[in-house]
C-alpha positions as CSV (number, residue, x, y, z in Angstrom):
1,M,0.0,0.0,0.0
2,K,1.3,3.4,-1.0
3,L,0.3,6.6,0.7
4,S,0.2,9.7,-1.5
5,V,1.7,12.7,0.5
6,D,-0.4,15.2,-1.4
7,K,-3.6,13.5,-0.2
8,I,-2.8,13.9,3.5
9,P,-5.0,16.7,4.8
10,D,-3.6,19.4,7.1
11,E,-5.4,17.9,10.1
12,G,-3.8,14.4,9.4
13,L,-5.0,11.1,8.1
14,A,-6.1,8.1,10.1
15,L,-5.8,4.8,8.3
16,D,-6.8,1.3,9.4
17,Y,-6.3,-1.8,7.3
18,H,-5.2,-5.4,7.4
19,E,-2.0,-6.8,5.8
20,P,-2.7,-10.5,4.8
21,A,-0.7,-13.2,6.6
22,G,0.5,-14.7,3.3
23,S,2.6,-11.6,2.6
24,F,4.8,-12.5,5.6
25,D,5.7,-16.0,4.4
26,Y,9.4,-15.0,4.1
27,L,9.5,-14.6,7.9
28,N,9.1,-18.4,8.3
29,K,12.5,-19.0,6.6
30,E,14.3,-15.9,7.9
31,E,13.0,-15.6,11.5
32,G,11.4,-19.0,12.2
33,A,8.0,-17.3,12.7
34,K,4.7,-17.9,10.9
35,I,2.2,-15.1,10.9
36,V,-1.3,-16.4,11.8
37,G,-4.1,-14.4,10.4
38,P,-3.9,-10.8,9.1
39,I,-1.9,-8.1,10.8
40,A,-4.1,-5.2,11.8
41,V,-2.5,-1.8,11.2
42,A,-3.8,1.4,12.7
43,L,-1.7,4.4,11.7
44,Q,-1.9,8.2,11.7
45,A,-0.1,10.3,9.1
46,Q,0.5,14.0,10.0
47,K,2.2,16.7,8.0
48,G,4.9,18.6,9.8
49,S,7.8,20.9,9.3
50,G,9.0,19.8,5.9
51,G,8.0,16.1,6.2
52,I,5.4,13.6,7.3
53,T,5.2,11.8,10.7
54,I,3.7,8.3,10.6
55,S,2.9,6.6,13.8
56,G,0.7,3.6,14.6
57,Q,0.2,0.2,16.1
58,L,0.4,-3.3,14.8
59,Q,-1.7,-6.2,16.1
60,G,-1.5,-9.9,15.2
61,S,-0.2,-13.3,16.1
62,A,2.7,-15.5,15.2
63,V,3.5,-19.2,15.7
64,M,7.2,-19.7,16.7
65,T,9.4,-22.4,18.0
66,C,10.8,-22.0,21.6
67,G,14.5,-21.5,21.7
68,R,14.9,-23.8,24.8
69,C,12.4,-26.7,24.5
70,L,11.7,-26.6,20.7
71,D,7.9,-26.6,21.2
72,E,5.7,-24.5,19.0
73,F,3.7,-21.7,20.7
74,T,1.6,-18.7,19.6
75,E,2.6,-15.2,20.6
76,D,0.5,-12.1,20.2
77,I,2.2,-9.2,18.4
78,S,1.5,-5.7,19.6
79,H,4.0,-3.1,18.4
80,P,3.9,0.7,18.4
81,F,6.0,2.6,15.9
82,S,6.7,6.2,14.8
83,Y,8.8,7.5,12.0
84,D,9.5,10.8,10.3
85,Y,9.6,10.9,6.5
86,L,11.4,13.6,4.6
87,P,11.6,14.1,0.9
88,Q,14.5,12.4,-0.8
89,E,15.8,15.9,-1.7
90,A,16.4,16.6,2.0
91,I,19.4,14.2,2.2
92,Q,22.5,16.2,2.9
93,E,25.6,15.3,0.9
94,E,28.1,16.1,3.7
95,K,29.0,13.3,6.1
96,E,28.0,13.9,9.6
97,E,27.8,11.8,12.7
98,L,24.6,9.8,13.0
99,T,22.5,10.8,16.0
100,E,19.8,8.8,17.8
101,D,17.1,11.0,16.4
102,A,18.3,10.4,12.8
103,L,17.6,6.7,13.2
104,D,13.8,7.4,13.1
105,I,14.1,9.5,9.9
106,C,13.2,7.8,6.6
107,Y,13.1,9.3,3.1
108,Y,10.5,9.1,0.3
109,S,10.5,10.0,-3.3
110,G,7.9,10.5,-6.0
111,G,5.4,11.9,-3.6
112,E,4.5,8.5,-2.1
113,I,5.4,6.6,1.0
114,D,5.4,2.8,0.9
115,I,3.4,1.7,3.9
116,T,3.8,-2.0,3.2
117,A,7.5,-1.8,3.6
118,L,7.1,0.0,6.9
119,V,4.7,-2.6,8.2
120,H,6.9,-5.5,7.1
121,E,9.9,-4.0,8.8
122,Q,7.9,-3.4,12.0
123,V,6.5,-6.9,12.2
124,A,10.1,-8.3,11.9
125,L,11.2,-5.9,14.6
126,A,8.3,-7.0,16.9
127,L,9.4,-10.6,16.8
128,P,11.7,-11.7,19.7
129,M,15.3,-12.6,18.8
130,R,15.1,-15.7,20.9
131,P,11.5,-16.8,21.3
132,L,10.6,-18.5,24.5
133,C,7.3,-20.3,25.2
134,K,7.4,-18.9,28.7
135,E,10.0,-17.1,30.7
136,D,10.8,-20.0,33.0
137,C,11.0,-22.6,30.3
138,K,13.3,-25.5,31.5
139,G,14.4,-26.5,28.1
140,L,15.6,-30.0,27.1
141,C,17.5,-32.6,29.1
142,P,21.1,-32.6,27.9
143,E,21.3,-36.4,28.4
144,C,18.1,-37.7,26.8
145,G,16.6,-34.7,25.1
146,A,13.3,-34.9,27.0
147,N,11.2,-31.7,27.4
148,L,11.8,-30.8,31.1
149,N,8.6,-28.6,31.1
150,K,6.6,-31.9,30.9
151,G,8.2,-33.4,33.9
152,D,11.5,-34.8,35.2
153,C,13.0,-37.3,32.8
154,G,14.8,-39.4,35.4
155,C,18.3,-39.0,34.1
156,R,20.9,-38.8,36.7
157,S,23.2,-35.8,36.5
158,G,26.1,-36.8,34.2
159,P,29.5,-37.9,35.4
160,V,31.4,-35.3,37.4
161,D,34.7,-34.2,36.0
162,L,37.2,-35.4,38.6
163,R,39.1,-32.1,38.4
164,L,36.0,-30.3,39.7
165,A,34.7,-33.0,42.1
166,G,36.1,-31.0,45.1
167,L,33.8,-28.1,44.3
168,K,30.7,-30.2,45.0
169,N,31.5,-30.1,48.7
170,L,31.8,-26.4,48.9
171,K,29.0,-24.4,50.4
172,I,28.2,-20.8,49.6
173,K,27.7,-18.7,52.8
């Protein structure tokens, strides 16, 4: 979806739409996440000093694999965002140090802003780097590979390295 800058009224433009789940299939390979159902996008476009501010919220769900126990789980995605868009002509040729504020500045050309690219970027940023089914996930047994969230597997702790056996008797005060 492209947003025409000329069609944004002075009082701003509110836009609600759904991005289909099929358009995020690439995330399954790249991020290990499958988007379930459409992503609801609510955004506000506002003209400002020389540019456009686009802010909004994403809502949706993704099926991911836990990084500890390897079980699949569904996680809700709710992600706010805000970016300033300036015309491509506003790029300065001189090299200057990048500030934190400059990280939220994007550029558009041809009088249009590609909202789809923004939404796809924000969905990828909303996904956890290491997904966990729950914060206290116990993971897998290093001996037999059983999921420790489902109960104790019965494996004894592995053989102790004789060089470290003396540490077993130490107590922390």
